[in-house]
Structures are given as structure tokens and as C-alpha cells.
NUMI-97347 format. One record per residue: chain; x negated, y negated, z of N, C-alpha, C in turn. Coordinates in steps of 0.02 Angstrom, whole numbers. Layout:
<sekes>
SEKE  chain    n.px    n.py    n.pz   ca.px   ca.py   ca.pz    c.px    c.py    c.pz
SEKE      A       X       Y       Z       X       Y       Z       X       Y       Z
...
</sekes>
This chain:
<sekes>
SEKE  chain    n.px    n.py    n.pz   ca.px   ca.py   ca.pz    c.px    c.py    c.pz
SEKE      A   -1378    -408     702   -1375    -382     635   -1315    -335     628
SEKE      A   -1279    -343     573   -1222    -300     560   -1246    -235     528
SEKE      A   -1216    -180     549   -1227    -116     516   -1163     -95     481
SEKE      A   -1172     -67     421   -1115     -46     381   -1120      29     367
SEKE      A   -1064      64     375   -1063     136     363   -1003     151     318
SEKE      A   -1018     183     261    -965     202     215    -940     272     230
SEKE      A    -877     284     212    -848     351     219    -791     356     169
SEKE      A    -767     418     161    -708     429     120    -721     459      52
SEKE      A    -784     466      33    -799     496     -32    -787     571     -30
SEKE      A    -792     602     -88    -782     674     -92    -775     697    -163
SEKE      A    -761     762    -170    -749     793    -235    -674     794    -248
SEKE      A    -653     761    -301    -582     755    -316    -571     769    -390
SEKE      A    -508     778    -407    -490     789    -477    -469     723    -509
SEKE      A    -479     718    -573    -456     660    -610    -381     651    -597
SEKE      A    -362     589    -584    -293     574    -569    -278     568    -495
SEKE      A    -322     596    -454    -313     591    -381    -328     519    -358
SEKE      A    -317     507    -294    -331     443    -264    -379     451    -206
SEKE      A    -418     400    -192    -463     400    -135    -459     332    -100
SEKE      A    -472     332     -36    -483     270       1    -552     273      32
SEKE      A    -595     229       9    -661     224      37    -660     171      93
SEKE      A    -696     186     146    -697     140     203    -768     116     217
SEKE      A    -773      53     235    -837      23     256    -826      -3     327
SEKE      A    -856      30     375    -846      12     445    -907     -26     470
SEKE      A    -895     -83     501    -949    -127     523    -957    -123     599
SEKE      A   -1018    -131     620   -1033    -135     692   -1093    -180     702
SEKE      A   -1103    -202     763   -1163    -239     779   -1150    -312     796
SEKE      A   -1118    -348     752   -1105    -418     762   -1039    -436     730
SEKE      A   -1016    -496     745    -954    -520     716    -961    -527     640
SEKE      A    -906    -513     606    -905    -519     534    -874    -585     510
SEKE      A    -863    -630     557    -823    -690     542    -844    -726     479
SEKE      A    -909    -730     465    -932    -769     408    -954    -725     349
SEKE      A    -940    -661     355    -963    -614     305    -916    -610     245
SEKE      A    -947    -595     189    -913    -574     128    -933    -502     117
SEKE      A    -884    -458     117    -898    -386     112    -883    -363      41
SEKE      A    -929    -326      13    -924    -305     -57    -932    -230     -64
SEKE      A    -906    -204    -118    -917    -135    -139    -954    -137    -206
SEKE      A   -1003     -91    -211   -1041     -84    -273   -1038     -11    -294
SEKE      A   -1048       2    -358   -1056      70    -381   -1108      71    -437
SEKE      A   -1139     128    -449   -1193     131    -497   -1168     127    -568
SEKE      A   -1210      98    -609   -1198      98    -681   -1261     127    -713
SEKE      A   -1255     180    -752   -1315     213    -780   -1360     163    -816
SEKE      A   -1422     163    -795   -1471     120    -827   -1469      47    -805
SEKE      A   -1422      30    -761   -1416     -41    -741   -1417     -50    -666
SEKE      A   -1426       2    -628   -1425      -6    -555   -1355      -6    -529
SEKE      A   -1341     -52    -482   -1276     -55    -451   -1238    -115    -476
SEKE      A   -1173    -105    -488   -1131    -160    -510   -1080    -177    -457
SEKE      A   -1065    -241    -451   -1012    -264    -406    -946    -236    -429
SEKE      A    -907    -212    -380    -840    -184    -394    -786    -230    -366
SEKE      A    -793    -248    -302    -742    -289    -270    -772    -320    -208
SEKE      A    -743    -377    -187    -767    -410    -127    -711    -450     -94
SEKE      A    -720    -462     -29    -670    -499       9    -702    -533      68
SEKE      A    -681    -594      84    -705    -628     143    -671    -599     205
SEKE      A    -710    -588     257    -682    -559     318    -627    -604     348
SEKE      A    -636    -669     341    -588    -716     369    -525    -723     327
SEKE      A    -525    -693     268    -464    -696     228    -475    -732     162
SEKE      A    -423    -736     123    -428    -765      57    -418    -713       3
SEKE      A    -416    -735     -58    -404    -689    -114    -465    -645    -126
SEKE      A    -454    -581    -138    -510    -537    -154    -535    -549    -226
SEKE      A    -595    -525    -238    -626    -530    -305    -635    -459    -332
SEKE      A    -627    -453    -398    -635    -387    -429    -676    -394    -494
SEKE      A    -714    -342    -508    -745    -338    -574    -690    -326    -625
SEKE      A    -702    -351    -684    -651    -345    -737    -634    -273    -752
SEKE      A    -683    -228    -744    -673    -158    -761    -626    -122    -714
SEKE      A    -615    -150    -654    -573    -115    -604    -512    -156    -584
SEKE      A    -510    -218    -606    -454    -262    -586    -388    -232    -610
SEKE      A    -341    -231    -563    -276    -202    -578    -271    -129    -558
SEKE      A    -327     -98    -543    -325     -28    -521    -353     -20    -450
SEKE      A    -412     -47    -436    -441     -43    -369    -409     -97    -325
SEKE      A    -406     -83    -260    -382    -132    -212    -428    -133    -152
SEKE      A    -451    -192    -134    -493    -201     -74    -452    -236     -21
SEKE      A    -460    -213      41    -420    -242      94    -457    -237     161
SEKE      A    -446    -285     204    -476    -285     271    -429    -251     321
SEKE      A    -459    -216     368    -422    -191     425    -461    -217     486
SEKE      A    -440    -276     509    -478    -308     562    -475    -269     628
SEKE      A    -422    -234     639    -416    -196     701    -469    -141     705
SEKE      A    -487    -114     647    -537     -60     645    -605     -85     621
SEKE      A    -613    -150     610    -675    -178     585    -697    -144     520
SEKE      A    -649    -136     476    -660     -96     416    -635    -134     354
SEKE      A    -671    -124     299    -647    -147     234    -638     -85     190
SEKE      A    -579     -76     166    -562     -17     127    -559     -33      52
SEKE      A    -577      17      13    -570      12     -59    -526      70     -82
SEKE      A    -467      53    -106    -420     103    -129    -427     113    -204
SEKE      A    -437     176    -223    -447     193    -293    -394     244    -314
SEKE      A    -343     222    -348    -293     270    -374    -313     295    -443
SEKE      A    -282     349    -464    -290     374    -532    -364     378    -551
SEKE      A    -402     416    -512    -474     421    -523    -490     449    -592
SEKE      A    -543     422    -621    -565     443    -687    -636     471    -681
SEKE      A    -655     511    -731    -721     541    -729    -775     488    -722
SEKE      A    -765     431    -754    -816     378    -752    -819     342    -685
SEKE      A    -774     358    -639    -778     329    -572    -829     367    -528
SEKE      A    -856     421    -554    -904     461    -516    -966     420    -500
SEKE      A    -989     426    -438   -1050     393    -417   -1051     380    -343
SEKE      A   -1106     354    -319   -1112     336    -249   -1090     263    -241
SEKE      A   -1041     253    -199   -1014     186    -187   -1046     157    -124
SEKE      A   -1069      96    -130   -1104      63     -75   -1064       2     -52
SEKE      A   -1066      -7      12   -1037     -66      44   -1095    -114      60
SEKE      A   -1084    -178      52   -1135    -227      66   -1104    -289      98
SEKE      A   -1143    -325     137   -1119    -384     170   -1162    -445     157
SEKE      A   -1130    -500     145   -1164    -565     137   -1143    -609     195
SEKE      A   -1190    -626     239   -1171    -666     298   -1156    -739     281
SEKE      A   -1164    -758     218   -1153    -827     198   -1088    -835     159
SEKE      A   -1042    -790     171    -975    -797     143    -969    -787      68
SEKE      A   -1020    -758      38   -1017    -745     -33   -1064    -787     -74
SEKE      A   -1099    -834     -42   -1143    -878     -79   -1216    -857     -77
SEKE      A   -1231    -807     -35   -1301    -789     -26   -1320    -721     -54
SEKE      A   -1273    -684     -79   -1288    -618    -105   -1290    -566     -49
SEKE      A   -1289    -502     -67   -1288    -450     -16   -1353    -449      24
SEKE      A   -1348    -446      89   -1405    -444     134   -1408    -380     175
SEKE      A   -1351    -350     185   -1347    -288     224   -1313    -236     181
SEKE      A   -1341    -175     181   -1314    -121     141   -1299     -60     184
SEKE      A   -1247     -24     166   -1237      41     193   -1275      93     153
SEKE      A   -1269     156     173   -1307     209     139   -1267     242      83
SEKE      A   -1204     224      77   -1165     248      21   -1122     308      37
SEKE      A   -1070     316      -4   -1028     375       0   -1016     400     -71
SEKE      A   -1025     465     -81   -1024     494    -148    -953     512    -169
SEKE      A    -935     489    -228    -871     508    -258    -886     548    -321
SEKE      A    -859     608    -324    -868     650    -383    -799     668    -410
SEKE      A    -787     649    -471    -722     662    -503    -731     716    -555
SEKE      A    -693     769    -549    -696     824    -597    -633     827    -639
SEKE      A    -641     853    -698    -584     856    -745    -533     907    -722
</sekes>
């Protein structure tokens, strides 16, 4: 079983940048699709971005496309989410999740989240 641990959150000012990291351990990620989610008030968690561990084009939610960047660091067994120009509405706990079926099975493994708080 793969374990996922998020890091990189914190208290930042609007306009700052953050890099969130999702570090995996336990088993190979070869067939995994790794995703980032964030909360939406009244709707639970929404998909933000995802990428296959073996490569290929990343996927983004329309609300973050063009601003967020997801990338693999295979040397560190990590998937990073880069968030430039943070906005107040980016505040929330960001979760990393893994789908062992390459994106066709939905998230099966979750991390515990990392909190991002953006202040004016």
C-alpha cells in the first residue's frame, strides 16, 4: 500500500507563491495517477490537478489551469503542486490522493492534507 504525505502549506500573503509536495512511500508508483484536491465550501473536495507517475500530460481543473503547475520529481518520489500569485480563495487544506489504476479508478489513497492560509 502506498502512503502519501503532504507538506509545504503555511500562512502566506496574497500574491506570494507556494510549492506543495506529496511524497509517496510504501510501494512503487508506476501505475498511479496522483492528484491534488482542495476544499470547496459546501461541496467537499474538488479536483485541482493530476498527473500519471509514468508521464504524460497533466490535467487541471478549469479554475486553476494556467496558474497552478503539477510536476513529478521521480528522484524524490514526490509530486509537487506549484501555486504562484496566491489568492484569498486559495485558502484551504490541500490533499494529495492516488489512484492505482492510472486515473480510471478514482482516488484510493489519501494523505492527511496540508493547510494553506492566504491573508490579505
